[in-house]
C-alpha positions in Angstrom: 57.8 -57.8 -40.4 59.3 -59.3 -43.5 56.0 -58.9 -45.4 55.8 -55.3 -44.2 59.4 -54.6 -45.4 58.6 -56.1 -48.8 55.4 -54.3 -49.2 56.9 -51.0 -48.1 59.6 -51.3 -50.8 57.2 -52.6 -53.5 54.7 -49.8 -53.0 57.2 -47.1 -52.0 55.2 -46.5 -48.8 58.0 -44.9 -46.9 59.8 -41.8 -48.2 63.2 -42.9 -46.8 65.0 -45.6 -44.7 64.1 -44.0 -41.4 60.3 -44.2 -42.0 60.7 -47.7 -43.4 62.3 -48.8 -40.2 59.5 -47.1 -38.2 56.9 -48.9 -40.3 58.4 -52.3 -39.8 58.8 -51.6 -36.1 55.2 -50.5 -35.7 54.0 -53.7 -37.5 56.1 -55.8 -35.3 54.7 -54.2 -32.1 51.1 -54.5 -33.2 51.5 -58.1 -34.3 53.2 -59.0 -31.0 50.4 -57.4 -29.0 47.7 -59.1 -31.1 49.3 -62.5 -30.5 49.8 -61.8 -26.8 46.2 -60.7 -26.2 44.7 -63.7 -27.9 41.0 -63.1 -28.7 41.4 -59.5 -27.7 44.1 -59.2 -30.3 41.5 -58.9 -33.0 40.5 -55.5 -31.5 44.1 -54.4 -31.7 44.2 -55.3 -35.4 40.8 -53.8 -36.0 41.8 -50.6 -34.1 45.0 -50.3 -36.1 43.2 -50.8 -39.4 40.4 -48.3 -38.5 43.0 -45.7 -37.3 45.0 -46.0 -40.5 41.9 -45.7 -42.6 40.7 -42.7 -40.7 44.1 -41.0 -41.0 44.1 -41.7 -44.7 40.6 -40.3 -45.1 41.4 -37.2 -43.1 44.9 -36.8 -44.4 44.5 -34.5 -47.4 46.2 -31.7 -45.6 49.2 -33.9 -44.6 49.6 -35.1 -48.2 49.7 -31.6 -49.5 52.2 -30.5 -46.8 54.3 -33.6 -47.5 55.8 -31.9 -50.5 57.2 -29.2 -48.1 57.9 -31.5 -45.1 58.9 -35.0 -46.5 57.6 -37.8 -44.2 54.8 -35.7 -42.6 52.0 -37.7 -44.3 53.6 -41.0 -43.3 54.0 -39.8 -39.7 50.3 -38.8 -39.7 49.3 -42.3 -40.8 51.4 -43.8 -38.1 49.9 -41.5 -35.5 46.4 -42.6 -36.7 47.3 -46.2 -36.4 48.7 -45.8 -32.8 45.6 -43.9 -31.7 43.3 -46.5 -33.3 45.1 -49.3 -31.2 44.9 -47.2 -28.0 41.2 -46.3 -28.6 40.2 -50.0 -29.0 42.2 -51.3 -26.1 43.4 -49.1 -23.3 41.0 -46.2 -23.7 38.1 -48.1 -25.2 35.5 -47.5 -22.4 36.3 -43.8 -21.9 36.4 -43.0 -25.6 33.1 -44.8 -26.3 31.6 -43.0 -23.3 32.2 -39.6 -24.9 32.3 -40.4 -28.6 28.8 -42.1 -28.6 27.1 -39.0 -27.1 28.9 -36.7 -29.5 28.0 -38.7 -32.6 24.5 -39.4 -31.3 23.9 -35.8 -30.6 24.9 -34.9 -34.2 22.5 -37.5 -35.6 19.7 -36.4 -33.2 20.1 -32.7 -33.9 20.4 -32.9 -37.6 17.6 -35.4 -38.0 15.2 -33.6 -35.6 15.9 -30.3 -37.3 15.1 -31.7 -40.7 12.0 -33.5 -39.4 10.8 -30.2 -37.9 11.4 -28.4 -41.2 9.3 -30.9 -43.1 6.5 -30.7 -40.6 6.5 -26.9 -40.6 6.6 -26.8 -44.4 3.5 -29.1 -44.5 1.5 -26.6 -42.4 2.9 -23.4 -43.9 6.5 -22.4 -43.7 9.6 -23.3 -41.6 11.5 -20.7 -39.5 15.0 -19.7 -40.5 16.5 -21.5 -37.6 15.7 -24.8 -39.2 17.5 -26.4 -42.2 16.0 -25.8 -45.7 13.1 -28.2 -46.4 14.5 -29.3 -49.7 18.0 -30.1 -48.2 18.9 -33.8 -47.8 19.8 -35.1 -44.3 23.5 -35.3 -45.2 23.6 -31.6 -46.0 21.8 -30.8 -42.7 24.4 -32.8 -40.8 27.3 -31.3 -42.8 26.2 -27.8 -41.9 26.7 -28.6 -38.2 30.2 -30.0 -38.8 31.6 -27.0 -40.8 30.2 -25.2 -43.8 33.6 -25.0 -45.5 35.1 -28.5 -44.7 32.8 -30.9 -42.9 35.3 -33.7 -42.9 37.9 -31.5 -41.2 35.3 -30.5 -38.6 34.5 -34.2 -37.9 38.2 -34.9 -37.4 38.4 -32.0 -34.9 35.4 -33.3 -32.9 36.8 -36.8 -32.9 40.1 -35.4 -31.6 38.2 -33.6 -28.9 36.5 -36.9 -27.9 39.9 -38.6 -27.6 41.3 -35.7 -25.5 38.2 -35.8 -23.3 38.6 -39.5 -22.7 42.3 -38.9 -21.7 41.3 -36.1 -19.3 38.7 -38.3 -17.6 41.0 -41.4 -17.5 43.8 -39.5 -15.7 41.8 -37.1 -13.6 38.5 -39.0 -13.0 36.7 -35.7 -13.1 33.7 -35.3 -15.3 33.4 -31.5 -15.7 36.9 -31.0 -17.3 36.3 -34.0 -19.6 32.9 -32.7 -20.8 34.3 -29.2 -21.3 37.1 -30.6 -23.5 34.6 -32.7 -25.4 32.6 -29.5 -26.2 35.5 -27.4 -27.4 35.0 -28.2 -31.0 31.3 -27.5 -31.0 31.7 -24.4 -28.9 34.4 -23.1 -31.2 32.2 -23.6 -34.2 29.4 -21.7 -32.6 31.8 -18.9 -31.7 33.1 -18.7 -35.2 29.6 -18.3 -36.6 28.8 -15.5 -34.2 32.2 -13.8 -35.0 31.4 -14.1 -38.7 28.1 -12.4 -38.3 29.7 -9.7 -36.1 32.4 -9.1 -38.7 29.9 -8.7 -41.5 27.9 -6.3 -39.3 30.7 -4.0 -38.5 32.9 -4.4 -41.6 32.4 -5.1 -45.3 31.9 -8.8 -46.0 34.9 -8.9 -48.3 37.2 -7.8 -45.5 36.3 -10.8 -43.3 38.4 -13.9 -43.5 37.1 -16.6 -45.8 36.3 -19.0 -42.9 34.0 -16.4 -41.4 32.1 -15.9 -44.7 30.1 -19.2 -45.3 27.9 -19.3 -48.4 24.9 -20.6 -46.5 22.7 -18.8 -43.9 24.0 -18.8 -40.4 20.8 -19.6 -38.4 20.6 -23.3 -38.8 24.3 -24.0 -38.2 24.2 -21.8 -35.1 21.1 -23.1 -33.4 21.6 -26.7 -34.7 25.1 -26.8 -33.2 23.8 -25.2 -30.0 21.2 -28.1 -29.6 23.9 -30.6 -30.5 26.2 -29.2 -27.8 23.4 -29.3 -25.1 22.5 -32.9 -26.0 26.1 -34.0 -26.0 26.8 -32.4 -22.6 23.9 -34.1 -20.9 24.5 -37.5 -22.5 28.3 -37.5 -21.9 27.8 -36.5 -18.3 25.4 -39.4 -17.8 27.7 -41.8 -19.5 30.8 -40.8 -17.6 28.9 -40.9 -14.3 28.2 -44.6 -15.0 31.7 -45.4 -16.2 33.9 -47.6 -13.9 37.5 -47.5 -15.1 
C-alpha cells in the first residue's frame, strides 16, 4: 500500500485525494486476497492486471469524458480491475464457458468467410455476402465487430459475455444466459438492417452516421449472422456441461 501511495503521487494517477484513497484501498484488498489464496493468488494478480490493461485499452471514451467529469477515467480503470479479479476467480468457469464460444465463433466466421472468398475467386468470382478477396483477415474480423469502431464493439461483446455468465451463475438457466450473450451480435445485425432500411426510405445523408457505414452491408450482416448461430450452439453446449 505504501508503494501504491508513492506511485500514485509520483505519477499523478489519482485526480484527487478521494480517488487516491480508493486506489490504495483496492491495492490492499487485492494483495491481501492474493496472499490468502496462495498459489491461486497468482490468478488474482493476473486478473487484476488484465482487467486494468483492458480498461486502459478500451478507455478512450472515459479519458475524453474525464475533462467534463473528473475522476471518470480513474473509476473506469478501477472497475476494469475489479471485473478482472472476479472473472479469474469467482466467475472463471462461467465466463470462460460463454467467452470462449463467442471469441471462437468470431474467429471461425471471419476465417471461414475469407477462405470461402479466396476459393470462389480462384474459380471465378465471390458472392457479395463474403468479404472482399483482397481484404486481410483482420479487416474481415473487424467488419463483424463494428464498421465504425471495432474495439468498442469488442468491448460490448465482452460485456455481454460477463453479464451472461452472471445470469447463468445466479439463475442456472441456459436460455436467458445464451440470449444475453447474443445481445451484442443481434443488436449489430439489427443496426445493419435498420441502416439499409433508412437508406431505402430516406436520403442517405438524413440517416445517423452509425447507420451509414462506408463498406457494403452484405458481409457484416451475413457474417455476424453465422457468428451468432455458431456462438449460440457452442455456448449452449458449454453451459450444459458446466458444473458450478
